[in-house]
C-alpha positions in Angstrom: 8.5 -47.3 53.4 5.5 -45.2 54.3 2.4 -46.9 55.7 -1.0 -45.5 55.1 -4.7 -46.4 55.0 -6.5 -46.3 51.7 -10.0 -47.1 50.5 -10.8 -49.2 47.4 -14.4 -49.8 46.4 -15.5 -48.7 49.9 -13.1 -51.0 51.7 -10.5 -49.5 54.0 -7.1 -51.4 54.1 -3.4 -50.8 55.0 -0.8 -50.1 52.2 2.9 -49.3 52.1 4.7 -47.1 49.6 8.4 -47.6 48.9 10.2 -44.3 48.3 13.0 -46.0 46.3 11.0 -48.3 44.0 7.9 -46.1 43.9 5.8 -49.3 44.4 2.7 -49.6 46.5 2.0 -52.9 48.4 -1.4 -53.8 49.9 -0.8 -55.3 53.3 -4.4 -56.1 54.3 -7.3 -57.1 52.1 -10.5 -58.0 54.0 -13.9 -56.8 55.0 -12.6 -55.0 58.2 -11.9 -51.3 58.5 -8.2 -50.5 59.1 -7.1 -47.0 60.0 -4.0 -44.9 61.0 -1.0 -47.2 60.6 2.4 -46.5 62.3 5.7 -48.3 61.8 7.8 -49.6 64.8 11.2 -47.9 65.0 12.9 -51.3 64.3 10.9 -51.6 61.1 9.5 -55.1 61.8 5.9 -54.3 62.7 3.0 -51.9 62.0 0.3 -51.1 64.4 -3.1 -49.7 63.4 -6.6 -49.3 64.6 -9.2 -51.8 63.3 -12.6 -53.1 63.9 -11.6 -56.7 63.2 -11.4 -57.7 66.9 -14.9 -56.5 67.7 -16.3 -58.0 64.5 -14.6 -61.4 65.0 -15.9 -61.5 68.6 -19.5 -61.5 67.3 -20.4 -57.9 68.0 -24.0 -57.3 66.8 -24.1 -53.6 67.4 -24.5 -51.1 64.6 -21.2 -49.5 65.4 -18.0 -51.6 65.8 -15.4 -50.1 68.1 -11.8 -49.8 66.9 -9.1 -51.8 68.6 -5.4 -52.3 68.2 -3.9 -54.7 65.6 -0.2 -55.4 65.0 1.0 -56.5 61.6 4.2 -58.5 61.4 6.1 -57.6 58.3 8.2 -60.7 58.1 5.5 -63.3 58.6 2.6 -61.1 57.2 0.5 -62.1 60.2 -2.0 -60.0 62.2 -2.4 -60.0 66.0 -5.1 -58.2 67.9 -4.0 -56.5 71.1 -6.5 -57.6 73.8 -7.1 -54.2 75.5 -10.2 -52.3 76.5 -12.8 -54.4 74.6 -15.7 -52.1 73.4 -13.7 -48.9 73.6 -12.3 -46.9 70.7 -8.5 -47.3 70.8 -6.9 -45.0 68.3 -3.7 -43.2 67.1 -1.4 -46.0 68.1 2.4 -45.2 68.2 5.3 -47.6 69.1 7.8 -46.7 71.8 11.4 -46.2 71.0 12.3 -49.8 71.8 9.4 -51.2 69.7 8.2 -53.2 72.8 5.3 -50.9 73.9 2.5 -49.1 72.2 1.1 -45.7 73.2 -2.5 -45.0 72.2 -5.6 -43.0 73.0 -8.7 -44.6 74.4 -12.2 -43.5 75.7 -12.5 -46.6 77.9 -13.6 -44.5 81.0 -15.7 -42.0 79.0 -12.8 -39.6 78.6 -10.1 -39.4 76.0 -6.7 -40.2 77.6 -3.2 -41.5 76.9 -2.3 -45.2 77.6 0.7 -47.5 77.3 0.4 -51.3 76.7 3.4 -53.6 76.9 3.2 -56.3 74.1 5.0 -59.0 76.1 2.4 -59.3 78.9 -0.4 -57.0 77.6 -0.1 -54.9 80.8 -1.6 -51.4 80.6 -0.8 -48.1 82.2 -2.8 -44.9 82.1 -0.5 -41.9 81.6 -3.0 -39.0 81.7 -6.3 -38.3 83.4 -7.7 -35.2 81.7 -11.3 -34.0 82.1 -11.7 -32.8 78.5 -9.3 -35.3 77.0 -6.6 -35.5 74.4 -8.2 -34.9 71.0 -7.8 -33.7 67.4 -10.5 -31.8 65.6 -12.5 -35.0 65.2 -12.4 -38.3 67.1 -10.3 -40.0 64.4 -7.9 -37.1 63.9 -4.2 -37.7 65.0 -3.6 -36.2 68.4 -0.2 -37.8 69.6 3.2 -38.5 68.1 6.2 -40.3 69.8 9.9 -39.8 69.2 12.6 -42.5 69.3 13.5 -41.4 72.9 9.9 -41.5 74.0 9.2 -37.8 74.0 5.5 -37.4 73.4 3.7 -34.5 71.8 -0.1 -34.4 72.2 -3.0 -32.1 71.5 -5.1 -31.2 74.5 -8.4 -29.4 74.2 -9.1 -26.8 76.9 -10.4 -23.2 77.1 -12.2 -23.7 73.7 -8.9 -24.2 71.8 -6.4 -26.9 71.0 -2.9 -26.7 72.5 0.1 -28.8 71.7 2.2 -30.1 74.7 5.6 -31.8 74.6 6.8 -34.0 77.4 9.3 -36.8 78.0 7.7 -40.1 79.2 9.3 -39.8 82.6 7.1 -36.7 83.4 3.8 -38.7 83.1 2.3 -40.1 86.3 1.6 -43.6 85.1 -0.8 -45.8 87.0 -1.6 -49.5 86.2 -5.2 -50.3 85.0 -6.9 -53.5 84.0 -6.7 -54.4 80.3 -10.5 -54.9 80.3 -11.4 -52.1 82.8 -14.1 -50.3 80.7 -16.8 -48.0 82.0 -18.6 -45.5 79.9 -20.9 -43.9 82.6 -19.0 -40.6 82.4 -19.8 -40.3 78.7 -23.6 -40.9 79.1 -25.8 -37.9 79.0 -28.3 -37.6 81.9 -30.5 -39.1 83.0 -28.4 -42.2 83.7 -31.6 -44.4 83.6 -34.2 -44.0 80.9 -37.7 -43.2 82.1 -39.3 -44.7 78.9 -38.4 -47.5 76.6 -34.9 -47.0 75.1 -35.8 -48.0 71.5 -33.0 -46.3 69.6 -30.1 -47.6 71.7 -31.7 -51.1 71.9 -31.9 -51.3 68.1 -28.3 -50.0 67.7 -27.0 -52.5 70.2 -28.8 -55.4 68.4 -28.5 -54.5 64.7 -28.6 -58.1 63.6 -32.3 -58.2 64.4 -33.0 -56.2 61.2 -33.4 -58.1 57.9 -30.4 -57.8 55.7 -30.7 -56.9 52.0 -29.5 -59.8 49.9 -27.0 -59.1 47.2 -29.1 -61.0 44.5 -32.1 -58.8 45.3 -30.2 -55.7 44.0 -29.5 -54.9 40.3 -27.2 -52.4 38.6 -28.9 -49.7 36.6 -27.5 -46.8 34.6 -27.1 -43.7 36.7 -29.5 -41.0 35.6 -29.1 -37.6 37.2 -32.2 -36.0 38.6 -32.0 -32.4 39.5 -33.2 -31.2 42.9 -33.0 -27.7 44.5 -29.8 -27.1 46.5 -30.6 -23.6 47.6 -32.3 -20.3 46.8 -30.8 -17.0 47.6 -31.4 -13.3 46.9 -28.9 -11.8 44.6 -29.6 -8.3 45.9 -32.5 -6.0 46.7 -32.5 -2.2 46.8 -34.3 1.0 46.3 -32.9 4.2 44.9 -34.0 7.7 44.2 -32.6 10.6 42.2 -33.6 13.5 40.0 -34.7 10.9 37.4 -37.2 9.3 39.7 -37.4 6.4 42.2 -36.4 2.8 41.4 -36.8 -0.6 43.0 -34.7 -3.6 42.1 -34.1 -7.1 43.3 -33.2 -10.6 42.2 -33.1 -14.3 43.1 -30.6 -17.0 42.3 -31.2 -20.8 42.5 -28.9 -23.8 42.2 -30.0 -27.3 41.3 -27.8 -30.4 41.2 -28.0 -34.2 41.1 -27.1 -36.3 44.2 -23.5 -36.7 43.2 -23.0 -33.0 42.4 -21.7 -33.9 38.9 -24.3 -31.8 37.2 -25.4 -28.4 38.2 -28.0 -25.9 36.9 -27.8 -22.3 38.0 -30.5 -19.7 37.4 -30.5 -16.0 38.1 -33.4 -13.6 37.6 -33.0 -9.8 38.2 -35.9 -7.4 38.2 -35.4 -3.7 37.9 -37.8 -0.9 36.9 -39.9 -1.9 33.9 -40.3 -5.2 32.1 -37.7 -4.1 29.6 -35.2 -4.1 32.5 -35.7 -7.7 33.5 -32.5 -9.8 33.1 -31.7 -13.4 33.6 -29.2 -16.2 33.2 -29.3 -19.9 33.2 -26.2 -22.1 33.1 -25.5 -25.9 33.1 -22.1 -27.2 34.4 -20.9 -30.8 34.1 -18.3 -31.8 36.7 -18.2 -35.5 36.1 -14.6 -35.7 34.8 -11.5 -33.7 35.4 -12.5 -31.4 32.5 -15.4 -29.3 33.7 -17.6 -27.9 30.9 -20.9 -26.1 30.6 -23.1 -23.7 28.6 -24.9 -20.5 29.7 -27.7 -18.4 28.2 -28.2 -14.8 29.3 -30.2 -11.7 28.6 -28.8 -8.6 30.3 -30.1 -5.1 29.9 -27.8 -2.2 30.7 -29.6 1.1 31.5 -28.3 4.6 31.3 -29.9 8.0 30.9 -29.5 11.7 30.3 -31.6 14.8 30.1 -32.0 17.1 27.2 -33.7 20.5 26.5 -35.3 21.8 23.3 -38.4 22.9 21.5 -41.1 20.4 20.6 -44.6 20.5 19.1 -46.9 18.4 21.4 -50.2 17.2 20.0 -52.2 19.6 22.2 -50.3 22.7 20.9 -49.4 23.6 17.4 -46.6 25.9 18.4 -43.3 24.7 19.7 -43.0 24.8 23.5 -40.1 24.3 25.9 -39.5 20.6 26.4 -37.3 18.9 29.1 -36.8 15.3 28.1 -35.6 12.4 30.1 -33.9 9.9 27.8 -33.6 6.2 29.0 -31.2 4.3 26.8 -31.1 0.5 27.2 -28.5 -1.8 25.7 -29.6 -5.4 25.5 -27.1 -8.2 25.5 -28.4 -11.7 24.4 -25.6 -14.2 24.8 -24.7 -17.9 24.7 -21.5 -19.1 26.3 -19.7 -22.4 26.0 -16.9 -22.9 28.5 -14.5 -25.5 29.9 -11.7 -25.7 32.5 -8.9 -28.2 33.1 -7.2 -28.1 36.6 -3.5 -28.9 36.7 -3.7 -28.8 40.5 -5.8 -27.2 43.3 -4.0 -23.9 42.5 -3.5 -23.8 38.7 -6.0 -24.4 35.9 -6.6 -23.7 32.2 -9.8 -22.2 31.0 -11.2 -21.9 27.4 -14.5 -20.9 25.9 -16.4 -19.4 23.1 -19.4 -17.1 23.0 -21.9 -15.5 20.6 -23.6 -12.2 21.6 -26.1 -9.9 19.9 -26.4 -6.3 21.1 -29.4 -4.0 20.5 -30.7 -0.7 21.7 -33.9 0.9 22.8 -34.3 4.6 23.5 -37.4 5.8 25.4 -38.0 9.5 25.8 -40.2 11.1 28.5 -41.1 14.6 27.5 -42.3 17.3 29.9 -43.8 20.4 28.2 -43.6 23.9 29.7 -44.8 27.4 28.8 -41.9 29.8 28.5 -42.2 32.9 30.7 -39.4 35.5 30.5 -37.1 33.0 28.9 -37.6 30.2 31.4 -39.8 27.1 31.2 -42.3 27.9 34.0 -45.8 26.4 33.7 -46.2 22.7 33.2 -48.4 21.9 30.2 -48.3 18.1 30.0 -46.2 15.2 29.2 -45.9 12.2 26.9 -43.7 9.1 26.3 -42.3 8.0 23.0 -40.1 5.3 21.7 -37.4 6.8 19.6 -36.4 5.0 16.4 -32.9 3.8 15.9 -32.2 6.4 13.2 -33.6 9.2 15.3 -31.6 8.0 18.3 -28.4 7.9 16.2 -29.0 11.5 15.0 -29.8 12.7 18.5 -26.8 11.1 20.2 -24.3 11.3 17.4 -23.3 7.7 17.8 -24.5 4.6 15.8 -27.1 2.6 17.7 -27.7 -0.2 15.1 -27.8 -3.8 16.4 -24.5 -5.7 16.0 -23.2 -9.2 16.8 -19.9 -10.4 18.3 -18.4 -13.9 18.4 -15.6 -14.6 20.8 -13.1 -17.2 21.6 -10.9 -17.1 24.7 -8.2 -19.0 26.6 -6.7 -18.2 30.0 -4.3 -19.6 32.6 -5.6 -19.0 36.1 -4.0 -19.5 39.5 -5.1 -18.8 43.1 -3.5 -20.0 46.4 -4.4 -16.9 48.3 -5.5 -17.0 52.0 -8.3 -14.6 52.7 -8.4 -12.3 55.7 -11.2 -10.2 57.0 -11.8 -8.2 53.8 -9.0 -9.1 51.4 -6.3 -11.7 50.9 -3.5 -12.0 53.4 -1.0 -14.3 51.8 -0.3 -16.1 48.5 -0.9 -15.1 45.0 -3.5 -14.8 42.2 -3.1 -14.5 38.5 -5.2 -14.6 35.3 -3.4 -14.4 32.0 -4.9 -14.9 28.6 -6.4 -13.6 25.4 -9.8 -13.2 23.7 -10.4 -13.0 19.9 -13.5 -11.2 18.8 -15.2 -11.7 15.4 -18.3 -10.3 13.7 -19.1 -6.6 13.4 -16.1 -5.8 15.6 -12.8 -7.6 15.0 -10.1 -7.2 17.6 -7.9 -9.1 20.1 -8.1 -8.5 23.9 -5.2 -9.4 26.1 -5.5 -9.7 29.8 -2.7 -9.9 32.4 -3.8 -9.7 36.0 -1.0 -10.6 38.5 -1.4 -10.3 42.3 1.0 -11.2 45.1 0.6 -11.0 48.9 3.3 -11.2 51.6 2.3 -11.8 55.2 4.7 -9.9 57.4 2.9 -9.9 60.8 1.0 -7.8 61.7 0.7 -6.4 58.2 0.3 -7.8 54.6 2.1 -6.2 51.6 0.0 -6.5 48.5 1.0 -5.8 44.9 -1.2 -5.9 41.8 -0.7 -5.1 38.1 -3.8 -5.3 35.9 -3.5 -4.9 32.2 -6.2 -5.1 29.5 -5.4 -4.2 25.9 -7.7 -4.1 22.9 -5.6 -4.7 19.8 -6.9 -4.0 16.4 -9.1 -1.4 14.7 -12.3 -2.8 16.0 -11.2 -2.3 19.6 -10.9 1.5 18.9 -14.6 1.7 17.9 -16.0 0.3 21.1 -16.9 2.4 24.1 -13.6 3.3 25.8 -12.3 1.8 29.0 -12.0 4.0 32.0 -9.1 3.8 34.5 -10.6 6.1 37.1 -13.0 3.7 38.8 -12.3 3.5 42.5 -11.4 -0.2 42.4 -8.6 0.6 39.9 -7.2 4.1 40.8 -8.7 5.9 43.9 -9.2 9.7 43.6 -10.2 9.9 39.9 -13.9 9.0 40.0 -15.6 10.6 37.0 -18.2 12.4 39.1 -15.5 14.1 41.1 -14.0 16.1 38.3 -14.8 19.8 38.2 -13.1 23.2 37.2 -11.7 21.5 34.1 -12.5 24.3 31.7 -9.6 26.6 32.1 -6.4 24.8 31.1 -3.5 26.6 29.5 -0.1 25.8 28.2 1.4 27.1 31.5 -1.0 25.4 33.8 -2.3 22.4 31.8 -5.1 20.6 33.6 -5.3 16.9 33.8 -8.6 16.3 32.0 -10.9 13.3 32.5 -10.2 12.2 28.9 -6.7 11.2 30.1 -8.3 8.2 31.8 -10.2 6.8 28.8 -8.8 4.6 26.1 -8.8 1.2 24.4 -5.9 0.0 26.5 -5.6 0.0 30.3 -2.7 -0.6 32.6 -2.9 -0.3 36.4 -0.4 -0.8 39.3 -1.4 -0.9 43.0 0.5 -1.3 46.2 -1.1 -1.6 49.7 0.0 -2.1 53.3 -2.9 -3.9 54.9 -3.4 -4.1 58.7 -6.2 -6.2 60.2 -7.8 -3.5 62.3 -10.8 -4.8 64.2 -11.8 -8.5 64.4 -10.6 -11.8 65.9 -8.1 -11.4 68.7 -5.3 -13.4 67.1 -5.5 -11.4 63.9 -6.7 -7.9 64.4 -5.3 -5.1 66.5 -8.6 -4.4 68.2 -10.7 -7.3 69.3 -14.2 -7.4 68.0 -16.8 -10.1 67.5 -19.0 -8.1 65.2 -17.0 -5.4 63.3 -14.3 -6.9 61.0 -12.2 -4.3 59.2 -8.8 -3.7 57.6 -6.8 -0.4 57.6 -4.9 0.2 54.4 -2.2 2.6 53.1 -2.2 2.6 49.3 -0.4 3.8 46.2 -2.3 3.6 42.9 -1.1 4.3 39.4 -2.8 3.8 36.1 -2.7 4.7 32.4 -5.2 4.6 29.6 -4.3 5.2 26.0 -5.4 4.5 22.4 -3.6 3.6 19.1 -3.6 7.3 18.2 -2.2 8.7 21.4 1.4 8.8 22.8 2.3 7.5 26.2 4.5 10.0 28.1 5.9 9.2 31.6 5.8 12.6 33.1 3.7 14.6 35.5 1.6 16.7 33.1 0.7 16.3 29.4 1.8 19.0 26.9 -1.0 20.9 25.4 -1.1 22.6 22.0 -3.4 25.5 20.9 -5.5 24.6 17.8 -8.5 26.3 16.1 -11.9 24.9 16.9 -13.8 23.6 13.8 -17.2 22.0 13.0 -17.8 18.6 11.5 -17.1 20.0 8.0 -13.8 21.4 9.1 -14.9 25.0 9.0 -13.5 27.3 11.8 -16.0 28.2 14.6 -16.3 31.9 15.4 -17.5 33.7 18.5 -20.1 36.5 18.5 -17.5 39.1 17.6 -16.5 37.0 14.6 -13.2 36.0 16.1 -11.9 32.4 15.6 -12.2 30.2 18.7 -9.2 28.2 19.8 -8.9 25.2 22.1 -6.2 23.3 23.9 -5.4 19.8 22.6 -2.9 17.1 23.6 -2.1 13.8 22.1 -0.2 12.6 25.2 -1.4 10.2 27.9 0.4 10.4 31.2 0.0 8.1 34.3 -2.5 9.0 37.0 -1.2 8.4 40.5 -2.5 8.8 44.0 -1.7 7.9 47.6 -4.0 7.6 50.6 -5.6 5.6 53.3 -8.7 3.5 53.3 -10.8 1.3 55.7 -12.4 -1.8 54.4 -15.4 -2.9 56.5 -17.0 -6.4 56.3 -20.7 -6.0 56.9 -21.5 -9.5 58.3 -20.2 -11.2 55.2 -22.8 -9.7 52.9 -21.0 -6.6 51.7 -17.6 -4.9 52.0 -17.4 -1.1 52.1 -14.3 0.8 51.6 -14.4 4.5 52.4 -11.1 6.1 51.4 -9.2 9.4 51.4 -6.9 9.8 48.3 -4.5 12.5 47.3 -4.4 12.4 43.4 -1.1 13.9 42.1 -2.4 14.8 38.7 -5.6 16.6 39.7 -5.0 20.4 39.3 -8.7 21.1 39.9 -8.3 20.0 43.6 -5.6 22.6 44.3 -3.5 20.1 46.2 -6.4 18.8 48.4 -7.4 15.2 48.8 -10.7 13.7 48.0 -13.0 11.2 49.8 -14.6 8.3 48.0 -16.4 5.0 48.7 -15.9 1.6 47.1 -18.4 -1.3 47.3 -15.9 -4.2 46.7 -13.6 -6.5 48.6 -9.9 -6.0 48.4 -8.2 -7.2 45.3 
């Protein structure tokens, strides 16, 4: 049998569980608090800590000390061990002959190991430590005893817990009185109170306060009332570029009821103009094992570009040179319904549905210039205009009509990873599932994200495969996925590509289009070394700078329904004539037909390198890296530096 303490309706009692019959037997059932039971080696008795002795003795203090109680299995009787009245006597363990009990007590203001003989209740003190034998808390187990009376105990010293193993014969036992109790060493100075000791007097005579009678209370239906849990900033920043200066920030708040069964989460993000304000509000119900909720959100996505042309401003009848800054906003208005069912602390099933509407707004800021010698030189003025949907569609060459999407999803999710300084050290993570989209775009999206970590001190080996596939015609019509982001494949960031205009059949260049598609597959491998941080984990001790040094290999592939995947180093290009939208050949100034290089193949992009992830006081993780991309002809064999703002996968 296994003896354990359990709580039913706020009452702590002792139970036993039989491994053969799978039955649970309740051994005590009373108003007293019973804790930490332990069988005797002969199987006839159970010893545990209980407040029954102090309660039965008429203790009127607010706190009832824990003493030792022995339960006789055959007779089902309880006997209190009369030792150290008023002290906390905990973590009781029988000796190998079942005639003595080892336990911890604070009877002298310290926490030491004692031995009591059941036949005559004589007591011996086995240790005399200044800091004492202790677990993480006062009631945590701190000793265990073998059948031959070898004792393992946890001793706190030098700001850490250390386990010691010793036979009973090594302890210097000294007899002490069974009622020798003195807590002076545990009292904070001054020893005598200068004023009136109101608090301790009230705690020592708790019966003086009027008790609440049971018939004066009534049962009412629980109605959750939301109160603020916390407010936090979701980010603040300022940026500047050739398009201007921007300021952005946000705030997030969480509200819940007193039981934490119901939560409301709100997030407001402010950026630029009022059109750039975004927000989210969500409700989560955690009352049952199935957690469910609903979320409403409005999110603007902002992008921009510049254009040059001729325009007729209101103050001038003739066309003038115009440099336009175009700000394109995509608005997502969405409602989500979601639920999750945990199989265990590690694995769970998630499902949800969503309805979203997407719309666009194009604002154009025009700057007018007088043309001098073929260049826009003198500034004439400026204006701002909202471009209609039809005009924006014609200007950009892509449809900007509003559309709606409905979605249903289901995922299996697991996570037992152990986090390190900037990334997981051990365990695994996975997310596997599918999403079905309806509405103006109909397609299926499949996700398989698998991650595994092996801790081989002092390093961790980490492997990830991430796959996201849009299946169906509708998935081909959406904006393509990009595999070259730094958190997927390092060394292929879009803004790092250059010299990609001169490819030939003999020296075909890996173009940036190779990294775009409706389907994405990525493989990553890392060797992670905790570099600076805590002494027991990192190579260089630091109390402020936490970082990991990583060696990595990245590989990824993006493709569409109309392309062919080829596992080789370079794609094969074909020379084809360049034509306009009507299919007519395009000629140069000499009237000769212009040809271009074309490939229908998609080849994997691979890179190796080194990175350093730095934890900035728990607020942000930076990852500067140096990568050598194998497919990048434009780098002429050189590596490339980059920077990620994300924790390790």
